[in-house]
Structure formats: structure tokens, C-alpha cells
N, C-alpha and C positions, 0 to 999 in steps of 0.2 A: 438424595441421589450420589449414586456413586458417577464417576467419573475423571472429566478432567481439573474440579480444584482438591485433589489429598493430598494432603501436607508435604508429601514424598514428592510429588510430582517433580521429574528432573525440570531445571530451569526458573524452580521457584527463588524469590529473595528469605529476606528473614521472617519472622514471624507475621502470622494471617491474623488480623484485626477481625473478628470474630461478630461482635455485636453493632448492626448494621439495619437500623428503622427506615432511612430516607429513601428515595428512591433515587436512581442509581443516576451517574452523574460522567458525558459521555465526551469524546475528544475524535474528531474527525483527519482523517492521515493527512498531514500536514505539515509544519516548521520547529523544529525543537526546541528553540530557544522559548515558543510561548508556552510552553508547559510547567515550566518554575513561577507563572504568572497563576498559572491557573494550578497547581499544586497548593501553592501558597496560601488561597482564598478559599480551597476545600479546607486547610484545615484551620483556619480560621472560623471557617464555619459552624466547628465544632464536629470534625471525626475522632477516630479513637484514640484513646491514650496508650501506648504500653511505656512503661518505666517512668510515668510521670510525662512523659515528651507525646506532643502530637503526632501522630500514627496516619496515614495518609496510604492508601493498597492501589497502584498502577495497575492494571495489568495491557499488554502492548504484546504483536506479534513483531517479535526480533528475532533475527539470525544471530549466530553467536559472537561474528565479530560485531554489529551492532551490537551486544549487551555491553561487552565491554567499555564502548563510549560513553554508553547510558548510564551504566556507574561513575562514569568520574564524574560527568555534570550532577550525578543529582548527590553524591557525592560532597560536591563543592555548595550544593543548595541546601543540605540539611546542616552543613558548619557555617551557614552566612544567617538560617533562620531557624534553629532549633529544631525541624518538623523531620520526623524520619519518614522515608517511602518504601515501604515492600513493594522492588518491582516482580511481575508477576511474567513468564514469556509465554504465551498461547497462540495460537493459530486461528485466526478470524471466526472460522466456522466453530470452534470451543468458545469462545468468548462468548458469541450470538447464544450456546446453550445457555450457559450459565445465566447470561443476563436475559433470558428467558424465564430462567427458572427460578432465580429470586426475586424477579416481577414480579409472575405468580404467586411468589411464596410473603411476598410483601416485605420481606426480612433479604438481609444476604450480608458480603464481606465485600463486596467491590465499589469504589468511590469515583475512579476515574479509570475510562476504558476508551482505548482504540477503536477503531472500525473500520472496516473495508468502504468505501465510497455508496457501494450498492446498498451494505447494508443501514444504511443511516435513515431513508424512511420506515425501513421494516421495524425499527427501533425505537422510533422517536417515542411511542408513546412513553415505556420506559425510561426518559431522563428526565432528568431535570433541567430547568433553565437555567442557563450559566449568565444569563446577562449581570440580576444581582453579583453576583459570585466575583464577576471582572469589571470593579473599577477603572480598570483601566482598558474596557474594551474596544473604545474607538482608537485608541493608541496601538492596540495591538493589530488593527483591521487597517490599517495605516501599513503593515510591515507584511501584508500580503497580497496576490490578485484576487481585484473584488468578487472575481466568480468565484472563489476558493470561499473564501469568507460567507458567501451569499448561502454558498451548498449547506450551509450550519447552520441553516433558519426555517422554520418551519411554521405552520399554521397562519391562522389569520385574526389578529395584529400578527407577524410574522414575531418568536422567539426563537432567542440563540441558546440554539441545542447542544451545537460542537463546532469548536475551534479549530481551525487548521492547525494540524500537526508534524505532517512531512505530507512537502510535493515535490514528488519523483517523476520522471517520464521515462519512456521506453527511446533506445538506441538501435541502431543498426551495429551488430557483431557479426564482421566479414573475416574470411581467411584472406589476407594479404599475400601469403606465399603461393595463392592459388589464383586471384583474381584479380593481385595487382592495388589496383586505385577500386576506391568502394564505386558503387552506383548512384550518380547522385540524381537522375533522375527518372521513371517512369521509364522510358524510354532503353534506358542502360541496363536497369533491371532486368526486363525482360530479355536485351541483349548478353546478360549475363549467366540468369535460365537458359535461353536456348544452346549456352555453349556449355553447357554444365546440367545438363537434363536427368534428375530426379535428385539433385544437389539441394533443393532452394524449397526453406523453412520455413512456415507460420505456424504459432499455435493455432489448429483447428479441432482439437478437444472442443467439445458444446460445452462448455463454461465461459465465464467471464473474461478470458485470455483471449476466446476470438475476439469479442468486440474490441479487444483493446489491441489487434492487428488490425480490423479491418477498418474501424473510423478511421486512423487515419488517411488510408486511402480515400474514402469520400469527402472527408475535408478539405483534401488538397485539391480534387476536384470540383469545390465550392457547393458538395453539397451537405445536403442537412438532415441527420436520421431520422428527423421526425416528419421527412417526407420522403420517404421510400421508390412513391414515383414519379420522381423526378429526374430530369433527365442524365442530370448530374450523378444519381445515384446506378443508373440505367450503364452511365460509361465504366461509370464503377466497376459493375459488376461484368459487362465484360470484357474489361483489363485483369479483374480477376480469374475470370473465365480461362484468358487467352496466358496468364501467368501460371494456371494450377495443372495444365500440361507438363507443369516441369520441376511438380514437388518433388518431396522425398514423399515414398511411397508411405510411409510413417504418421506424416501430417496427422490425422486424423487423433492419433493420440495422443499431438503433442501437447504440452505447457509446460509454463517455466522451468521446472528443474528439468525433464526429459527431453525438452531442446536442446535446453542448456548441454547435457549429456550429449546429445546428438553432433553438439558441433564441435564438442571436445576430441570424439571420437571421428570426427574428419567425415563422416555421414554427412554432412551438410557444408556448405560454402559460405549460409551466410543464415542470420535470424533476425528477427526484433527480440527485445529483452529490456530488464528492467537492471538499474543500476548496482542490483546484489551479484550478477554474474562476475562483475570487473577483479572485487580481488579473491575472487576463488580463482579468474582464470590467471592471474598473475601469481597467488598463489602455487599452482602448477607450472608456471614457468612457462602458459602458451598465450600471454599480453604483456607488454604490448608487440611482441613476436614470438608468433605469425597471426595469430589476430588481433586483429585491433577495432576501434570501437568510430562507429561516424552519424551524421545524422541519417532519418527517414529520409530514402528517396522521395522527390518533391514531383 
């Protein structure tokens, strides 16, 4: 197979372990502190060795700023355990492509992977249960919200296939130089939109980011995504229909990066996005002034 896993791919760590015959082990996007326990368990389970040292190949979706922090953590981990970690930065879709190819071949090079939440059921059949590899599983489960831990369990009886590795959530990014104070309620958001028509942004491209932007409105209205015919869902859609009159004309193409750039270029005065935008805006001298972050309007 050609593509994501060439040895000279930018963002790769050290040498790649090549002899893998086990099924793949996975991690769900969630809290960094859990990674060390999973890595230690994998190495003790018999992963590849390089220069006589146990080695784990870990593939994760990282931004450059995150890579530095990961390498600091892994350096300490290796110093304490003697376990080398090959850290590979890839996008989620590339990770999925390689997992599917290795599962089909029955062999591969990956030990530990990070997946986006929506991919968990799609790749569950390619994962090895983590329960036997995590003797401290109950202790780890107590460190994250129960729903996050439960999301990694599949089958009947349920088997632990993923552990939370990164928990994050969206905030509203707004232009304080234009808006002054952030809109804190639906009514205030609508008033801001009316005052600045064509300058409201949501991620409305047809991908999972659209779900991430729309569901908070539904939840705030007391609705359930599994009941699209409920009064709460109708109220949500009616509100979004009214708000949508003031959207920027490019919203149908907005995803995380394009909407971030639109805010940077002052084409919009607010949008929802993930924490990765904060250091980017700060590095460009745009945050904390004129851009700021606030909770989503309720």
C-alpha cells in the first residue's frame, strides 16, 4: 500500500517497528494522563523491540504545538520505564485508512492509535480489548466522566476497546472590538446577528463539525438528537432558521480551519471552535484582544 505510512512522511518520530501480528489496540480522543498506563501495558504485553528496548508505535492526530507537549511527556515516560515510543502524527482519516489496511492484511506496525469519536464503532472490529492490558482500569475510569469511559465499550457483554485520551469542547470566539460583550443567551446572539448581518459564522459544511455546532442548540433547548420530531427539536430548528438569515454567505463551506481564518480576516464577528484556535490566535497577536473566548450562548 502506498500513502500515509511512508518512512519519510513529515511528522514521524523515530524508527518504525515493522513486525506486528496482533490485532490493533485503540484509544478514544480524551485525557493525556491515561496514555502512560496504556503504553506501559502495551509494552509489557510484548510489542516490538529496538536495540533491545521495548517499543510502542503510537499514532495520534496532533497539531505542531501539541507535538512538543507530547514529546515532553513521552521523554519522561521513557526515562522512567525504558519503553521507547514512536510518536506518529497523522490525520484521523489517514489513521482509519491504515487501520483498515492492516486489519485486512492481518499484520501491521501500529500498536496504539487515536480516533475521533465518530470512528469508534466503525473500527471496533479491528481493536484488541484493552481490559486485560489495563490492570488499573477501574482507577483510570474514575478520572474521567462516566459517559466518556462508557463510549469506549462495545459488544455484549461490553468489552473495553478504547480509553479516553483527550477531552475537549467548543467555546465561542468573538470579536470584542466589534461586539463589546459576548452574547450569553439565544436572544442576545440573535440581537448581535441582526446588528451585524452577514458576519455570523457556524461550521455548516456537510461533515461532523456541523453536528458539533448544531447539537448544543438542541441540548440547550432540552432536546434529544434521537427525537428529531420533538417540540424541543422544532424550537431549535425555528431558532436556527431565524439566526441563519444573518449567516455569512460562506457558512456552507466553513470547517474548523476555514472558519478560524474567516474570523482572523474579520469576515465574521463570532463562531464556535475547539481549543486549538487559542494558541494560533494568540501567536498572531489577535487574542486576548481583539478576539476573546466565551461559553456558548445558552
